[in-house]
DRENGU-622923 format. One record per residue (C-alpha): x, y, z; residue in three letters. Coordinates in steps of 0.2 Angstrom, whole numbers, plus 5000, padded with zeros to 4 digits. Example, Ala and Ser with C-alpha at 12.3 -4.5 7.8 and 13.67 -1.06 7.14 Angstrom:
BEGIN
506249785039ALA/506849955036SER/
//
This chain:
BEGIN
557056205501UNK/556156125488UNK/555055995497UNK/554155855490UNK/552955705495UNK/553255545487UNK/551655445485UNK/551855265481UNK/553655285486UNK/554155105484UNK/555955065486UNK/556355245483UNK/556855275464UNK/555955425464UNK/556555495480UNK/558455445476UNK/558355545460UNK/557455695466UNK/558755715479UNK/560155735466UNK/559455905463UNK/560156025475UNK/558956095488UNK/557655955486UNK/557055865501UNK/555855725503UNK/554855755518UNK/553555635516UNK/553355455508UNK/551955335508UNK/551655165502UNK/550455015505UNK/551854875506UNK/552654875523UNK/554354815517UNK/554454935503UNK/554155065516UNK/555554995527UNK/556754985511UNK/556355175509UNK/556555225527UNK/558355115527UNK/559055225512UNK/558155395516UNK/558055395535UNK/557655585537UNK/556055565528UNK/554555535537UNK/553455375532UNK/551755305532UNK/551155135527UNK/549455155521UNK/548255105507UNK/548155275499UNK/546455255490UNK/545755245508UNK/546755385516UNK/546055555519UNK/547155695510UNK/547255795527UNK/548255645534UNK/549855715526UNK/550655895526UNK/550555995511UNK/552256025502UNK/552756125487UNK/552655975476UNK/552155785475UNK/552555635464UNK/551255505462UNK/551455325455UNK/549755265454UNK/549255085450UNK/549555045433UNK/548954875431UNK/547354895421UNK/548255015410UNK/549654895405UNK/549754765391UNK/550154645404UNK/548354665412UNK/547754505403UNK/548954405414UNK/548054295429UNK/547854405445UNK/548654245454UNK/550254245445UNK/551154315459UNK/550654175471UNK/551654045459UNK/553354005466UNK/554754085455UNK/556454015450UNK/556954045468UNK/555453945475UNK/554854115482UNK/552954175484UNK/552554365486UNK/551454425499UNK/549754475496UNK/550254655499UNK/551454655486UNK/550254575472UNK/549654745467UNK/550954875461UNK/549955015470UNK/548255035477UNK/548255215473UNK/547355255457UNK/547355395444UNK/545955485453UNK/546855485470UNK/547955605461UNK/546555725458UNK/545855705475UNK/547555735484UNK/547955885471UNK/546255965474UNK/546455975494UNK/548356025495UNK/548456125478UNK/550256085477UNK/551156205466UNK/551856055456UNK/551255875453UNK/552255745443UNK/551155585438UNK/552155435432UNK/551455275423UNK/551455155409UNK/551255235392UNK/549655135389UNK/548855245402UNK/548555365388UNK/547455245379UNK/546355225395UNK/544555265391UNK/544455395404UNK/546155485401UNK/545455635393UNK/544255645408UNK/545655635420UNK/546655765411UNK/545155885411UNK/544955855430UNK/546755915433UNK/546456055422UNK/544856105431UNK/545656125448UNK/546956245439UNK/548456145433UNK/549356155417UNK/549855995410UNK/551355935400UNK/551455755395UNK/553155685392UNK/553755515385UNK/555355465390UNK/556455315389UNK/557555295404UNK/559155255393UNK/558855445388UNK/558655535404UNK/560455615404UNK/560255795406UNK/560655805424UNK/561855655424UNK/562055475418UNK/560455385412UNK/559855215417UNK/560755075407UNK/559054995402UNK/557655035390UNK/556155075399UNK/554755175391UNK/553555275403UNK/552455435402UNK/552555575414UNK/551255705417UNK/552155875423UNK/550755965431UNK/551056155437UNK/549856285444UNK/549256405430UNK/550056575432UNK/551656495437UNK/553256495424UNK/553156335413UNK/554656215415UNK/555956205401UNK/555656035398UNK/556556035381UNK/558056075391UNK/557955935403UNK/557255795391UNK/558055815375UNK/559555705376UNK/561255745367UNK/561655645352UNK/562955655338UNK/562455695321UNK/563555635307UNK/562955735295UNK/563355895304UNK/564755825312UNK/564455885330UNK/563455855345UNK/561655915345UNK/560055925357UNK/559055805347UNK/557255835345UNK/555755695348UNK/554955655331UNK/553455565330UNK/553155445315UNK/551355485316UNK/551255675321UNK/549355675323UNK/549655535338UNK/550955595349UNK/551055435359UNK/551955295362UNK/553755205364UNK/555555235357UNK/555855175340UNK/554155105338UNK/553155265338UNK/554455395338UNK/556355425334UNK/557655565339UNK/558255685325UNK/559355815322UNK/558555995324UNK/559656065310UNK/559056065292UNK/560656065285UNK/560755865287UNK/558855855283UNK/558455815301UNK/559355655301UNK/558855525313UNK/560155515327UNK/560555395341UNK/560855485359UNK/562155415369UNK/561655265381UNK/562455145394UNK/562654965391UNK/561954825400UNK/563754775405UNK/563854925415UNK/562654855428UNK/563354685428UNK/564554615443UNK/565954525433UNK/566654455448UNK/565254335450UNK/565254165442UNK/563954065436UNK/563553875436UNK/564253755422UNK/562453705414UNK/563253535412UNK/563353515431UNK/561653575435UNK/560653435445UNK/558953505438UNK/558953515418UNK/558353685410UNK/556653685401UNK/556753665383UNK/556253845378UNK/557653895390UNK/558953785381UNK/558253855364UNK/558554025369UNK/560353985375UNK/560753915359UNK/560154065350UNK/561154165362UNK/562754065359UNK/562454095340UNK/562354275343UNK/563954265353UNK/564954185341UNK/564554325329UNK/564754465343UNK/566054395354UNK/565154455370UNK/564154375385UNK/562354375382UNK/560854415393UNK/559554275391UNK/557554305396UNK/557254155406UNK/555354205411UNK/554154295402UNK/553154285386UNK/553654185371UNK/554754275359UNK/556054365369UNK/557754355363UNK/559354365371UNK/560454515368UNK/562354555371UNK/562954645387UNK/563454785375UNK/561754835371UNK/560554925383UNK/559454815395UNK/557754775391UNK/556454855403UNK/556654775421UNK/555154695427UNK/554354635443UNK/555154465440UNK/556854415438UNK/556854355421UNK/558654395415UNK/560054275416UNK/562054295411UNK/562754175399UNK/564654165396UNK/565854035389UNK/566453935404UNK/568153975411UNK/568954095423UNK/569354235412UNK/567754335410UNK/568054405427UNK/569854455425UNK/570154635424UNK/568354645431UNK/567254815428UNK/566454865444UNK/564654915443UNK/565555095450UNK/566255105433UNK/565555165417UNK/566055065401UNK/567755105393UNK/567655225378UNK/566955135363UNK/567655165346UNK/567055155328UNK/568055015324UNK/568754855334UNK/570654825331UNK/570854685343UNK/570254515346UNK/570154425362UNK/570654245366UNK/569754165380UNK/570254005387UNK/568953875392UNK/570053825407UNK/570153915422UNK/572053925424UNK/572354015408UNK/572054205406UNK/571354305392UNK/572554375379UNK/572354485364UNK/572954425347UNK/574554515348UNK/575154405363UNK/575854245365UNK/574654105367UNK/574653985383UNK/575153805380UNK/573953715368UNK/573353545375UNK/573253395365UNK/571353415363UNK/571553585356UNK/569953645362UNK/570453755378UNK/570453925368UNK/569054025359UNK/569254195349UNK/568054325352UNK/568054415335UNK/567054565330UNK/566654555312UNK/566054675299UNK/564854615286UNK/564654435283UNK/566454385283UNK/566854205285UNK/568354105288UNK/569354025274UNK/570753895272UNK/572153935261UNK/571353805248UNK/570153945244UNK/570454125238UNK/570454255252UNK/569054375252UNK/569354565248UNK/570454635261UNK/569754805267UNK/570454935277UNK/569754865293UNK/570354705302UNK/569054575298UNK/570154415302UNK/570754375318UNK/572154265317UNK/573154185304UNK/573954025307UNK/575253915299UNK/574953725300UNK/576653665294UNK/578353645304UNK/579553785308UNK/580953815295UNK/581753945306UNK/581154095296UNK/579654125307UNK/578354095293UNK/577553945304UNK/577154075318UNK/575254145319UNK/575054315313UNK/573854445323UNK/572554535312UNK/573454695314UNK/575154635305UNK/575554605287UNK/575154415282UNK/576854315280UNK/577254245264UNK/575854135256UNK/576453985248UNK/575553875236UNK/575453725247UNK/574053795257UNK/574753795275UNK/573853945282UNK/572153945290UNK/571054055299UNK/570654035318UNK/569154105324UNK/567854105338UNK/566653945337UNK/565053915346UNK/565453805362UNK/564453665368UNK/562953715379UNK/563453605393UNK/565353695393UNK/564353865397UNK/564053965413UNK/562354035417UNK/561654125432UNK/560254235436UNK/560654425437UNK/560854475456UNK/559554595464UNK/560954725465UNK/561354715447UNK/559554735443UNK/559554885454UNK/561054955444UNK/560154925429UNK/558855045436UNK/560255175440UNK/560255155458UNK/561855205465UNK/562955065471UNK/562555005490UNK/560755055489UNK/559954935501UNK/558354835495UNK/557654725509UNK/556754565508UNK/556854405498UNK/557654405481UNK/555854395473UNK/555254525484UNK/556754635479UNK/556454595460UNK/554754665463UNK/555054835472UNK/556654855460UNK/555554825445UNK/554154945451UNK/555355085455UNK/555455235445UNK/557155255437UNK/558055385446UNK/558755485433UNK/557055515426UNK/556555585442UNK/558055695444UNK/557855775427UNK/555955805428UNK/556055865445UNK/557355985441UNK/556456045426UNK/554956105438UNK/556156205450UNK/555756365440UNK/553956345443UNK/554156375462UNK/555556495460UNK/556856375466UNK/558656415461UNK/559756265455UNK/561256385457UNK/561956335441UNK/561756145444UNK/561556035427UNK/562355875432UNK/563855895422UNK/564955875438UNK/564355685440UNK/564755655422UNK/566455725423UNK/566755625439UNK/566155455433UNK/567055475415UNK/568655515426UNK/568455355436UNK/
//
């Protein structure tokens, strides 16, 4: 057995990920917030729990284990530290206020890591924190202190969307730093094997294990895309930049849930929120997919499509889902249990989404439902390439490429019995073009804001965005759940880093590498 202690266990992200590794057991978990301890105990009933302020606890209070995970207080290391400390006493969108004991992420500090490690001499210690902790004025001193008590340190900067060595990653972009420590004289962990994601290299035409490449090699610190990228390790393509596989935000959304029509709200939305919604609708008109809108947080956050990865989940429920009104966006629903269907390099079908609840979605190759006299009950969601625009037949057509760029060509005159008045899907040849200009292109237009549905993401969707398994129980009010979820460690990161340290203590994984999980989920 490879036994661990989870300090500042929170809602259980670290423990959940670690237990994915064969032979790993979490024997002890501690946290200062009683509700978090109760949540952890609900999901990990075989673990011993303690509710305590770790900064005030004598290390002898807990048993020695082979390894310990620490997620110490990060407020003073985060760029968010300038925010007022009483922000958690302000009611949120649900009218809820957090209790005092939840106001701080943790009452354990980076120095408590040294204190506990010095006493217990754990063979393995992993410390998780925000990347800005490495800009802490005492960062070098802290590292020297761990080395002074006979630990080798390996600093890993990892985004949760790339933790895929032992299974699926989290469907969100969340940058964190992990310090993997092991006692001198023990084998070094193979971090390359467990932290370098797979990516397809177009230049080499094969899947490679990408290598982390810092934009400034003299300063190996930072976040994905901002300070580093992933490159192909082969010189044949000149180490081309590659994009590792990732899960979209849509994989965490429960499509069976409906929102509230904005025009039917009793309380109008704030002006900034409306501006974000308008921006989201404009993006949706181009991309044709539901949008996630940041409802709170700092100015400048932009809406993004559900086909993109989730932004970092914080301790506040900031994200809302915006979908054009109607009953079809939850037809043929994708459960959070399922992965996204295979995405190809081209989009050959367009989707007609009616704006009335009694209609059903159709591809452009199917017959439309009856059009009402007002003619505004259907919208066409079309993925376009480049800057293609719709044209009437009074204008010349743009150059026809080898890809479907036009969604639906319609004839506007009456039938002559030869079928030329029928609408033409994009995957069929154009019918005869006449000189009178009777053809037009039907495309998706931006709907009115009032006719769209909006809802906040539910806590279980936030949990899915962190990669908690379906059915994971998080106790408390919605705001308390959001706090625990946003503070959690993404289970895939813990899973892979814990697995990497097995060699340090001689623990045999029995050939486990997480591929079974990937195979099972892909088959589903």
